[in-house]
Residue, then its C-alpha position, 0 to 999 in steps of 0.5 A: e865256758n862256751q868260748f871253750i866249745n869253739e876255740k878248743m873243742i870243735p878244732a879238736m874234734w875235727e883234728d881228732g876225725f882222721t885215721e892219722s890221729r893219736p891217742i892221747k896215752i902213748n908210749i914215748t920211746t924217742a925224743s922226736q916223739l915228744n914233739i907228737a905227744f904234746d901237740e895243741r890237739l891233744y892238749n884241746k882233747g884232754a881239756s875236753l875230757i876234763r870237761m867231760l869228766e866235771n859234767i859227770i862228778g861236778e865242778q867242786q868235787l872235781i876241784s876237791n879230786l885235783n887237789i888231792y891229786l896234785k898233793s898226793k906226790p908233791f915232789g915226785n912223779v905221778k901216773s895215770e893210776d894216781f889221777f884214777k884213784a884221786v877221782s871217784l864216779p858217782a856209785q850209781l854208775a857202777v864203774s871205776t873212773q879208770a874203766w870210764l877214762e881209758p877208752w877215751l885215752l887209749q883209743k884215737n878218734y871219738p864215738k858217734l851216737f845215733v839216738a832214735l826215738l820209738e815207742n815201747d809196748s806201753g805207748n811211752t817213749r823209748v829212746r834207743f842208742l847205738q854207738d859207732r866210731f866217728l871218722l872223717s877219713e875216706f879210708d880206714e886202716d883200722n876197720e878191724k879194731n873194736f872201737r868202743w867207749k863208755m859213754y855218759i849221755k845227758c839228755i833232755a826230751g820234750g813235747e807231747t801228742n794229743g790224739s794224732v796231733v803233735n806239739h813240740l812245744e807243749g808239755s813239760t820237759y824231761e831231763f835224764v842220764y844214761f850210761l852206755e857201755s856197750t854198742n847199743g842200749q836203750i831207756d824207757l820214758d815216763r810218757k810220750y815225748t815228740w822230741v829228745k836232744c842228747n849230749t846236753d850243753f855240749k859237755g861230751f866229746y862225741v857226735t849225735d845223730y838223730f832221724n830227719s823228723l827229729y830235726d824237723a822238731f828242733e827247728t820248731v822248737l829253736l824258731n819258737n822257744r830257743s831258750i829250751f835249749s842253752p846256747a852250747d845246746r844250740s851250738n851243738l845241733i849246728h856242729n852235728t849236723f854240719l859233721v854228718a853232712f860233711l861225711g854224707t850220711k845226712s844232706y846239707a839240707i839239715p844244716n840249712l834247716l838250723s841256719n833258718y833259727l840263726t837268721e830269724t831268732e838267734t842272738d847269742v855268739t856261740p851258735f853263730q860262731t860254730f856256723i861260721w866256723h863250719i861254713n869257713k871249712v866248706a868255703n875253704i874247699i870251694e873258694h877256687r870254684p864257681s860255687f864259692k860265689k853262690l855260697r857268698g850270696f847265701i851268706d850276704g842275704m843271711l847276715n843282712s837279714v841278722v843285722d837288720r832284725l838285731g838292729i845293729d851296725i856291725w861296725e859300731n864297737t858299742g855294747s855289751h862284751l858278748l855283742k862286741l864280740l859278735k859284731a867283730d865275728l860277723v865283720n870277719f866272716q862277711c869279709r872273708m866271704q869277700i862280700p864287696s860292702c865289707l871290703y870297701k868299709a875295711t878300706e874306709w876305716y884303714e884310710k882314717i889311721p894316720k900315716e905316722f902310726f905305721l912308722s911310730p905305733e907306740a907313740f901314735e897309738n892314741s891317734n889310731p881311731v880303729p878299735g883293738n878288735y877290729r884293727p886285725l879285720v882292717f889291715k887284712y882286708h884293706l890290703q885284699n881290697t887294694y892294689e896301692l903298693f905304699d899301703w902295703i909297705d905301710v904295713f910292712d913298716l909297722a910289722e918291722t917297727t912294732n914292739n907289740a907282738r900281737e900287732r906284728e901278728y896282725a900286720i904279717d896276717a895282713l901282708g900276706n892277704t894282698r891280691s898283688s902276685f908281685l907283693h906275695d913273691s917279695f913277702l916270701m923272698e924276704l925269708l930268704k935274705s941274710t939280713k933278715v927283716i923277718k925274724i926266724d919266728d915268724f917264718f911259719r906266719v909268713l908262710s901261712a899268711v900267704g898260703d891262707n890267701p886264695n891268691g897266694r896259696y900256690f906262691a906259698w906251695y911253690f915257695i916251699r917245694e923249692n926251698w924245703y931244705f933251707l926252711v927246715f934247716e933255717t927254722s930247725n923245725g921240720r915238723g913245723v914247715t910241714e904242719v905250713v904245708n898241711q895248712i896251705t894244702n888243706s884246700f886242695d880239691n883235685v887230683f893234679l894238686l894231690e900228685e904234686i903233694l905225692n911227688f913232693f913227699e917222695d922227693t923230700f924227707d922229714f922223719q919227724s913228720a910221717d903222721i902230718r904227710l899222711k894227713i895231708i894226703d888224707t885231707v885232700l883225698i877227703n876234698i876231692f871226694w867232697v867235691a865229687n859227691l856232696e858239692k851238688d848238695f851243698e849248692d842246692y841248700f845254700f844257694p839261694f838265700g831263704r828257706h828250702n824244703l827238706k828232701e828226704f835223704 
């Protein structure tokens, strides 16, 4: 279940944070709107809402209710109302399923919940909640709309005070639920606690923020007894801190604070994956800037400390399933940050693969010593680490000859990751040939593979601008080509590149992709503002590696 958090839920929350996002439930009046209505983000958000519903009513009741819903009209059409009738919320919530769920279906974006720890007249803890709309975008076209959600909030409180002495680790923990139906609300607890953490097990599709003092308390708990919080809870804390820091409402001192515990005590893969996901988002923006080298130094020091503490060789494919997953993720992260030792190791492994494998991969599968979960990393980062033309040709042969669709994807991703400008150009030109080695189904992957490469980004951007109408007509999918533009330009960070985008959009047309085009512009504006206002704060706390004092912010 925790894999869902990093693979589906967090990406959906990021994509749903823009003004160009759309509600799950929309009226479809034209055929072209069908493409918009069934994109991956909406599927992932919908699955997240079902998961949130499961948290309220329980797994068994959800399964039972879904059976009722699916059997209600086995040979007919169903409506939203049929689902609302089939699923019942607990009576103590005093709200219908429709009243709770419709704000999540009919409104785009999602809530940001601020949680404050106060003291009531009896000296006990009072928890106050305040909800607002979470938005990544710099400009809000819907600022007059009253965005509100009905929020099922599950929390855990802990810690105790003895006179003036605060101890975040002592005393019993207390779990409670609060149902927030308006902008704000509050609940009084049974005694005085020193911390409270909400969105238990990261079941809710919302961001949670706290006062800085609570983050200090969380760090103490995580360093000394992290099992108080589940791996999903720990992932949730990391996710929240990076999002609010990206917005600028908190300093990057806060996510740096939680990186201390990751370095010193964490063993579960889920929080590491969340940290890696967010660092990669920032790295994508600064990869062409001097601050990337500083971040690389921080990550190198952090990963060396983690590996030494765990006593593992991340290139050794041994251990439990989760340990193997963690090792592969750490290798990918280390190489993605262009740490030389990782790139050299990828080359060392690549050179163990017999030449015959690339020409006849099925026949020589057993002679390839590289484990399956390391294979895409070895291909990709070796080609980044070498200028050897014949190695690139070998991987191209693999892409052409393999019958394994996944292996073909690995090969294409690796081919786009070369440092050679000549090979970028040659790879892209394959798309224009009438006798195609690259199948039309792989066009988007080729463009993305080159565009994701810092050395190939501008080649892919120039190629799409020069061959826009060819790509649209050849693939019969203008929206798909625009999605590739979105992927390539999401690292653009200056006004010059924004001007190129605006000129390109002015000179081309695709009636199916207006929303993606607006999101592209929005993303680049966000990047420009982030570099101007927040890059320095990020540098202050993610370089050099080690503990940093928490500034007042």
